[in-house]
LOMIKOL-740157 format. One record per residue (C-alpha): residue number from 1; chain; residue in one letter; x negated, y negated, z negated. Coordinates in pm, 1 decimal, m for minus. Last residue first. Example, Ala and Ser with C-alpha at 12.3 -4.5 7.8 and 13.67 -1.06 7.14 Angstrom:
R     i   ch   aa         c1         c2         c3
R     2    A    S    m1367.0      106.0     m714.0
R     1    A    A    m1230.0      450.0     m780.0
END
This chain:
R     i   ch   aa         c1         c2         c3
R   349    A    T     m556.9     m166.7    m2248.3
R   348    A    L     m372.0       m2.8    m1961.0
R   347    A    P     m378.7      374.0    m2001.4
R   346    A    P     m655.1      581.8    m1837.4
R   345    A    L     m534.8      772.1    m1530.7
R   344    A    V     m583.3     1147.0    m1575.6
R   343    A    E     m255.5     1292.1    m1701.2
R   342    A    L      m36.3     1035.2    m1531.2
R   341    A    A     m206.0     1110.3    m1200.3
R   340    A    H     m125.1     1480.1    m1238.6
R   339    A    A      242.5     1407.6    m1304.6
R   338    A    A      261.9     1191.5     m993.2
R   337    A    A      106.7     1461.3     m774.9
R   336    A    V      329.6     1735.5     m913.6
R   335    A    L      630.8     1509.2     m864.7
R   334    A    Y      553.1     1454.1     m497.9
R   333    A    V      458.3     1821.2     m447.3
R   332    A    P      802.8     1930.6     m563.3
R   331    A    K      958.4     1859.5     m221.9
R   330    A    P     1291.8     1681.3     m234.7
R   329    A    N     1259.1     1466.7       81.0
R   328    A    L     1463.2     1148.6       37.8
R   327    A    A     1478.5     1149.2     m343.9
R   326    A    Y     1123.2     1287.6     m351.9
R   325    A    E     1003.8      981.4     m157.6
R   324    A    H     1165.6      764.5     m423.4
R   323    A    V     1006.2      946.6     m715.7
R   322    A    C      667.5      961.4     m543.1
R   321    A    A      655.1      589.9     m461.7
R   320    A    E      768.5      484.3     m809.2
R   319    A    T      523.0      721.5     m976.3
R   318    A    F      240.4      589.4     m762.8
R   317    A    K      323.4      226.6     m841.5
R   316    A    I      351.6      278.1    m1217.4
R   315    A    A       45.4      501.3    m1253.8
R   314    A    H     m153.8      272.4    m1025.5
R   313    A    E      m81.9      m27.6    m1248.4
R   312    A    D     m179.2      160.1    m1560.6
R   311    A    A      112.1      124.9    m1804.4
R   310    A    N       67.4      472.5    m1959.3
R   309    A    A      395.6      428.8    m2147.0
R   308    A    I      565.6      301.0    m1833.8
R   307    A    A      436.3      595.1    m1630.2
R   306    A    R      537.4      841.0    m1902.8
R   305    A    D      891.7      706.1    m1912.6
R   304    A    V      910.8      736.1    m1532.7
R   303    A    L      807.5     1102.4    m1551.7
R   302    A    G     1057.4     1164.8    m1829.8
R   301    A    D     1332.9     1017.9    m1615.6
R   300    A    L     1233.4     1248.3    m1331.0
R   299    A    D     1207.6     1568.3    m1536.7
R   298    A    I      968.5     1810.6    m1367.0
R   297    A    P     1091.3     2158.8    m1278.5
R   296    A    S      840.9     2446.4    m1301.5
R   295    A    T      771.9     2621.7     m970.3
R   294    A    A      499.1     2390.8     m851.7
R   293    A    Q      404.5     2389.4     m486.9
R   292    A    D      107.5     2513.2     m286.3
R   291    A    D      141.9     2434.2       84.2
R   290    A    S     m223.7     2340.0      126.1
R   289    A    P     m425.8     2024.0      188.2
R   288    A    E     m779.7     2060.9      327.2
R   287    A    A    m1060.2     2003.3       79.3
R   286    A    I    m1329.4     1748.1       m9.8
R   285    A    G    m1176.4     1424.9      114.8
R   284    A    F    m1349.9     1088.7       63.3
R   283    A    A    m1417.1      929.2      402.3
R   282    A    A    m1201.0     1153.5      620.3
R   281    A    Y     m915.5     1148.3      367.9
R   280    A    L     m937.5      770.7      332.3
R   279    A    G     m936.3      742.3      711.4
R   278    A    A     m640.9      980.5      738.4
R   277    A    S     m451.2      734.6      521.1
R   276    A    A     m561.2      447.0      746.6
R   275    A    Q     m469.9      633.2     1065.6
R   274    A    W     m131.1      746.7      935.0
R   273    A    A      m52.5      391.9      822.6
R   272    A    Y     m155.8      279.1     1171.8
R   271    A    R      100.6      514.0     1325.4
R   270    A    A      372.2      402.7     1083.8
R   269    A    A      306.3       36.0     1164.3
R   268    A    A      343.2      113.4     1534.8
R   267    A    P      663.8      308.3     1470.9
R   266    A    A      808.7       13.6     1269.6
R   265    A    T      721.4     m267.7     1510.5
R   264    A    A      928.0     m145.4     1804.9
R   263    A    D     1246.8      m76.0     1609.8
R   262    A    D     1239.3     m412.6     1434.9
R   261    A    I     1117.8     m515.0     1090.8
R   260    A    Y     1318.6     m585.0      774.1
R   259    A    P     1473.3     m247.9      687.7
R   258    A    T     1143.1      m80.4      789.6
R   257    A    L      916.4     m261.3      542.1
R   256    A    N      972.8      m39.4      238.7
R   255    A    R      931.9      265.2      462.9
R   254    A    V      598.9      125.4      580.4
R   253    A    T      488.1      104.1      216.5
R   252    A    R      525.8      477.4      168.9
R   251    A    S      214.0      540.2      375.3
R   250    A    G       12.1      305.3      155.4
R   249    A    T      161.1      452.9     m161.4
R   248    A    V       73.1      804.4      m48.2
R   247    A    C     m277.7      751.8       91.2
R   246    A    H     m333.1      499.7     m186.7
R   245    A    I     m297.1      765.2     m455.9
R   244    A    F     m566.5      951.7     m264.4
R   243    A    A     m836.6      694.7     m324.1
R   242    A    I     m741.2      623.7     m686.2
R   241    A    V     m745.2      991.1     m783.8
R   240    A    G    m1069.5     1051.1     m599.3
R   239    A    G    m1244.5      767.5     m779.6
R   238    A    I    m1097.2      872.4    m1115.1
R   237    A    G    m1243.2     1222.0    m1082.2
R   236    A    R    m1103.6     1484.3     m849.9
R   235    A    A     m789.9     1406.1     m653.2
R   234    A    N     m857.0     1625.0     m348.6
R   233    A    K     m616.5     1918.4     m342.7
R   232    A    V     m316.4     1748.9     m507.3
R   231    A    Y     m380.4     1421.0     m323.7
R   230    A    V     m391.6     1585.8       19.1
R   229    A    R      m59.5     1749.3      m62.6
R   228    A    A       84.8     1407.5     m150.8
R   227    A    F      m75.3     1299.2      174.6
R   226    A    T      124.9     1544.1      381.0
R   225    A    E      444.1     1464.9      190.8
R   224    A    T      395.8     1095.1      259.2
R   223    A    L      348.0     1150.5      631.8
R   222    A    D      627.7     1405.6      673.2
R   221    A    S      866.2     1169.7      498.3
R   220    A    L      736.2      882.1      710.9
R   219    A    F      795.9     1074.4     1033.3
R   218    A    R     1151.2     1154.1      926.2
R   217    A    S     1217.1      789.0      848.7
R   216    A    V     1072.1      680.0     1182.5
R   215    A    E     1312.4      895.6     1383.4
R   214    A    G     1135.9     1016.2     1695.2
R   213    A    R      859.1      861.9     1904.3
R   212    A    T      595.9      852.9     1630.5
R   211    A    D      395.7     1154.7     1750.8
R   210    A    V       56.1     1186.4     1586.2
R   209    A    M     m294.3     1251.3     1717.4
R   208    A    A     m364.0      918.7     1890.1
R   207    A    L     m496.1      733.9     1585.2
R   206    A    V     m720.3     1025.4     1486.0
R   205    A    D     m928.9     1063.4     1802.0
R   204    A    N    m1187.5      795.8     1712.9
R   203    A    F    m1252.9      976.4     1383.3
R   202    A    P    m1470.4     1234.2     1558.5
R   201    A    A    m1721.1      956.7     1650.8
R   200    A    F    m1829.3      865.7     1297.4
R   199    A    A    m2014.2      531.6     1320.8
R   198    A    T    m1707.0      315.4     1254.6
R   197    A    L    m1601.5      570.3      993.4
R   196    A    Q    m1851.8      432.1      740.6
R   195    A    A    m1617.4      135.3      689.3
R   194    A    I    m1381.1      384.9      524.5
R   193    A    G    m1611.9      414.7      225.9
R   192    A    D    m1682.2       42.3      189.2
R   191    A    T    m1306.5      m23.9      194.2
R   190    A    L    m1263.1      219.5      m93.1
R   189    A    F    m1492.4        0.4     m302.2
R   188    A    G    m1842.0       70.8     m428.9
R   187    A    G    m1981.8      408.7     m526.8
R   186    A    V    m2120.3      662.8     m281.0
R   185    A    K    m2072.6      568.6       82.5
R   184    A    R    m2059.2      890.7      279.9
R   183    A    Q    m2295.9      989.5      559.1
R   182    A    E    m2485.3     1253.8      358.8
R   181    A    M    m2157.4     1411.5      251.3
R   180    A    P    m2051.9     1477.7      608.5
R   179    A    L    m1746.7     1270.3      697.6
R   178    A    R    m1428.7     1472.2      722.1
R   177    A    A    m1278.1     1576.8     1053.1
R   176    A    V     m904.0     1525.2     1096.3
R   175    A    N     m767.1     1818.6     1296.9
R   174    A    A     m591.4     1990.5     1006.2
R   173    A    I     m419.0     1659.5      928.4
R   172    A    A     m243.6     1670.0     1266.4
R   171    A    R       m5.4     1943.5     1161.4
R   170    A    S      149.3     1773.2      856.5
R   169    A    P      108.2     1436.9     1031.0
R   168    A    P      354.6     1540.2     1301.7
R   167    A    A      195.7     1624.7     1636.1
R   166    A    D      221.2     1513.2     1999.0
R   165    A    N       49.2     1180.1     2054.5
R   164    A    P     m188.7     1366.2     2292.4
R   163    A    G     m430.7     1080.3     2352.2
R   162    A    H     m450.5      709.8     2424.5
R   161    A    I     m395.4      503.3     2109.9
R   160    A    S     m771.6      461.8     2076.8
R   159    A    G     m981.9      470.5     1763.5
R   158    A    P    m1192.4      273.5     1519.6
R   157    A    L    m1039.5      125.8     1203.0
R   156    A    P     m907.9     m227.8     1177.2
R   155    A    Q     m974.5     m416.9      852.8
R   154    A    F     m772.4     m734.4      785.1
R   153    A    T     m884.4     m871.0      444.0
R   152    A    A     m774.4    m1230.7      505.5
R   151    A    A     m468.5    m1123.8      705.6
R   150    A    W     m342.2     m880.1      442.8
R   149    A    Y     m405.4    m1126.1      158.2
R   148    A    G     m211.7    m1394.7      341.1
R   147    A    L       75.2    m1158.9      418.1
R   146    A    G      103.7    m1058.9       53.4
R   145    A    E       75.6    m1410.8      m86.8
R   144    A    A      323.3    m1544.0      169.9
R   143    A    L      568.6    m1270.9       63.6
R   142    A    E      517.2    m1383.8     m297.3
R   141    A    H      605.4    m1737.0     m186.3
R   140    A    V      938.8    m1617.4      m48.7
R   139    A    R     1005.4    m1432.7     m373.3
R   138    A    L      940.8    m1739.7     m585.3
R   137    A    P     1144.0    m1962.3     m352.2
R   136    A    N     1460.7    m1747.4     m374.3
R   135    A    K     1609.9    m1466.7     m166.6
R   134    A    R     1766.7    m1167.0     m336.3
R   133    A    D     1758.8     m790.4     m279.8
R   132    A    G     1588.4     m802.6       57.3
R   131    A    L     1347.1    m1052.9      m91.9
R   130    A    A     1241.4     m798.2     m355.1
R   129    A    R     1187.9     m536.5      m84.2
R   128    A    A      988.8     m785.0      121.4
R   127    A    A      766.3     m866.4     m176.8
R   126    A    H      689.3     m497.9     m233.9
R   125    A    A      614.0     m468.1      136.9
R   124    A    T      371.3     m760.2      147.6
R   123    A    R      184.0     m647.0     m163.0
R   122    A    L      144.0     m301.4      m14.0
R   121    A    V       47.2     m444.7      325.6
R   120    A    G     m241.4     m635.1      172.7
R   119    A    H     m328.6     m360.1      m75.3
R   118    A    F     m376.1      m91.4      190.8
R   117    A    A     m742.6      m28.4       98.9
R   116    A    A     m818.6     m402.8      107.7
R   115    A    A     m695.0     m409.8      468.7
R   114    A    A     m624.6      m54.8      591.2
R   113    A    I     m324.6     m202.0      774.9
R   112    A    G     m564.6     m367.3     1018.4
R   111    A    P     m392.2     m243.6     1334.4
R   110    A    A      m60.5     m343.3     1167.9
R   109    A    L     m156.6     m711.7     1139.9
R   108    A    R       m0.4     m847.1     1458.3
R   107    A    A      314.1     m633.3     1447.2
R   106    A    T      351.5     m699.1     1074.4
R   105    A    W      305.7    m1064.5     1155.4
R   104    A    R      596.7    m1093.1     1394.9
R   103    A    N      824.8     m877.3     1180.1
R   102    A    L      750.1    m1065.6      858.2
R   101    A    V      794.8    m1407.6     1018.9
R   100    A    D     1126.3    m1301.0     1170.6
R    99    A    R     1243.4    m1149.2      841.8
R    98    A    W     1145.9    m1467.3      654.4
R    97    A    P     1362.3    m1688.5      873.1
R    96    A    G     1154.9    m1976.8     1015.4
R    95    A    D      975.3    m2303.2      936.0
R    94    A    K      944.5    m2273.5      559.2
R    93    A    L      811.8    m1918.5      594.4
R    92    A    A      545.7    m2037.1      836.6
R    91    A    D      430.3    m2308.4      594.6
R    90    A    D      390.7    m2068.7      301.1
R    89    A    F      227.5    m1832.4      549.8
R    88    A    F      m45.9    m2081.4      637.0
R    87    A    A      m91.5    m2169.0      268.5
R    86    A    I     m152.2    m1800.9      194.1
R    85    A    W     m400.4    m1785.8      482.2
R    84    A    D     m590.2    m2088.6      354.5
R    83    A    A     m602.0    m1930.2        7.8
R    82    A    V     m744.1    m1610.7      162.9
R    81    A    R    m1013.5    m1802.7      348.0
R    80    A    K    m1305.4    m1640.6      164.5
R    79    A    E    m1177.4    m1305.6      284.7
R    78    A    K    m1226.5    m1396.2      649.9
R    77    A    S    m1082.1    m1082.4      813.3
R    76    A    L     m873.0    m1289.3     1053.8
R    75    A    A     m962.8    m1660.9     1064.8
R    74    A    E    m1060.6    m1672.2     1433.2
R    73    A    R     m737.1    m1496.6     1525.0
R    72    A    W     m534.5    m1775.3     1361.9
R    71    A    G     m639.6    m2040.7     1612.2
R    70    A    S     m316.5    m2120.9     1798.2
R    69    A    E      m92.1    m2097.3     1491.6
R    68    A    S     m335.8    m2318.2     1306.0
R    67    A    I     m524.3    m2237.8      986.8
R    66    A    R     m576.4    m2544.9      764.9
R    65    A    A     m891.1    m2584.2      559.1
R    64    A    S     m975.5    m2565.2      188.3
R    63    A    A     m695.2    m2385.2       10.2
R    62    A    S     m742.8    m2338.5     m361.5
R    61    A    P     m806.5    m2005.7     m535.0
R    60    A    H     m556.4    m1868.9     m788.6
R    59    A    P     m697.6    m1830.9    m1136.8
R    58    A    E     m838.1    m1493.9    m1251.0
R    57    A    L     m661.6    m1185.8    m1387.8
R    56    A    R     m726.8     m970.4    m1695.5
R    55    A    K     m466.5    m1133.8    m1918.4
R    54    A    A     m201.8    m1095.0    m1647.3
R    53    A    Y     m170.9     m720.6    m1721.2
R    52    A    R      m41.1     m756.3    m2075.5
R    51    A    H      192.4    m1045.0    m1992.1
R    50    A    T      336.4     m858.0    m1694.3
R    49    A    W      387.2     m532.6    m1886.0
R    48    A    N      586.9     m707.7    m2156.8
R    47    A    A      802.6     m891.4    m1904.7
R    46    A    I      864.8     m597.0    m1671.7
R    45    A    A      972.2     m320.5    m1911.1
R    44    A    E     1335.3     m435.2    m1947.2
R    43    A    P     1365.7     m426.5    m1568.5
R    42    A    R     1343.9      m44.8    m1568.7
R    41    A    H     1556.4       40.4    m1267.0
R    40    A    L     1265.5      218.6    m1092.8
R    39    A    A     1280.3      m50.7     m822.0
R    38    A    A     1239.9     m314.6    m1094.1
R    37    A    L      935.2     m132.4    m1228.7
R    36    A    A      798.4     m121.5     m872.6
R    35    A    E      847.6     m498.9     m850.2
R    34    A    A      630.7     m548.4    m1157.9
R    33    A    A      374.7     m305.0    m1016.6
R    32    A    M      345.9     m499.0     m693.4
R    31    A    P      336.4     m845.0     m853.3
R    30    A    G       55.8     m739.5    m1090.3
R    29    A    H     m159.8     m527.7     m861.3
R    28    A    N     m434.3     m789.1     m824.6
R    27    A    S     m693.2     m615.9     m608.0
R    26    A    L    m1041.9     m557.5     m745.0
R    25    A    G    m1312.2     m757.8     m566.6
R    24    A    G    m1551.9     m904.2     m823.6
R    23    A    G    m1336.7     m869.0    m1131.6
R    22    A    F    m1029.3    m1030.2     m980.5
R    21    A    E     m836.3    m1033.5     m655.5
R    20    A    P     m517.2    m1189.5     m516.9
R    19    A    G     m567.3    m1488.0     m747.2
R    18    A    T     m340.5    m1585.8    m1033.0
R    17    A    R      m96.5    m1875.3    m1071.9
R    16    A    A      165.1    m1704.7     m854.5
R    15    A    F      135.3    m1409.0    m1095.5
R    14    A    I      320.7    m1592.2    m1371.7
R    13    A    A      603.2    m1718.1    m1151.1
R    12    A    Y      629.4    m1375.0     m987.3
R    11    A    A      669.5    m1211.5    m1328.5
R    10    A    E      948.5    m1452.5    m1422.1
R     9    A    D     1109.2    m1371.8    m1088.1
R     8    A    I     1086.4     m997.7    m1157.1
R     7    A    P     1258.4    m1057.8    m1489.9
R     6    A    D     1579.4    m1157.1    m1308.5
R     5    A    Y     1798.4    m1436.1    m1433.5
R     4    A    D     2088.1    m1524.4    m1201.8
R     3    A    R     2343.9    m1369.6    m1436.2
R     2    A    N     2234.7    m1602.8    m1714.1
R     1    A    M     2360.9    m1448.6    m2037.9
END
């Protein structure tokens, strides 16, 4: 047996030939879910899942024009230039250590962490975690894919950093105003919904509500627990389930980045993850989170088995995020949320 073989690398080789989106704007979750299966210690499930999922994807776009280090700001948020951005990061990662590139660009891109409803940073963080385990060209390129997608879909939300900065997310969430129903974007993508916040003045205060000056890990536990509670109270219909899954996985993604970014970048990324998650809540939420918790124990291995059997990309990624957040902060709400998603998400066909 080849000890250097890792099924995640086979998955990355397959997904490198596919585009970051498909079906008119849906994000390609393939590399993320494959890495999540590895993180769940289920590598035997990766190959079969990868081949099933890859059938729905579209070919990778081709680069058309070079992005320069001096002119990158002009190319931010230009979705049609995603292949140019990926090529830019392929070059950057050849020229310098991947952790340095990741830290520099996480700091630059953090204000637009809502990009593609968190999928840019999600893909970046899954790739970083794989690279932290082992460095090879496939994993380095997957980091370029994630950073390129993040930059091309960069979506800053309105708000100022100047404010009280004095609350944990679990307290601050009560002060996040929700968009009136008549101002909401019905249908379309999650990014269309949060775009409505640019004309919603109460949201301008959200970025400055939370205190990120203490231990980042503790802040992130409070953040993910808060949005697991938001999920439990608001996940109604497939649209609501998908929206509020991303509040948890998107918040969790900063934890996956923290081993590879510096002590100044991590709190800033955590603050913008709060803002983007609160943005999804403001745009789609119907009820305030509560402290309700399940009393019946949920079997962790059984939960993972159910996620693999379901095989929906969100089921896998959400279960992985909830299981690992529960390991750090053993609150039943994580497992309740994951179990609910597995009941309602349609299986991969």
